[in-house]
C-alpha positions, 0 to 999 in steps of 0.5 A: 523896845518891843510892844505886844497887844493882846486881846482877852475877851473884851479887854485889851492888854499891852505888854512892853518889853524894854531890855529886862523891864516888862510893863503892862497897860490895861484899861484899869490903869487908865492908859499908864504902863505899870510894872508887874508888881502893880497888876492884879494876878489871879491866884488860880492862874499863878497856881497853874504855872507854879503849883508849889505856891498853893500854901505859900502866903506870899504867893503873889510876891514869889510869882512876881520874883520868879517871872522877873528872874525868868525874864533875866535868863533870856538874852534878847528882847525878842526872846522875852517877847516870844516867851510872853506870847507863848505863856499868855496864849496858854491863858486865853490871851490872843496876840493881835499886834506887835510894834518894834523900836517905835516902828509901825504896829504890825498885826499878828495873823 
């Protein structure tokens, strides 16, 4: 299990990768971890990544499916985390801390 903490403006977002599962925690969930299916997605952000979904009525479901499929393509949790950091950084999320397998949280410089 690897956890990453991101800062996005005033909002703090935690992403936890446990095997193939990716869970998210924001203030909107009151501290509970939630799968991607439960979080709010911005259509503009999704269209930046997947422009072909512009006219798709099921854009949200398809974006979630593609993300999950992409996660399955990576062999290790570390590879998944590297992808998530790279991908979210494009949208203004700044990684600030990393925690691996229950060890102490390390700040990312």
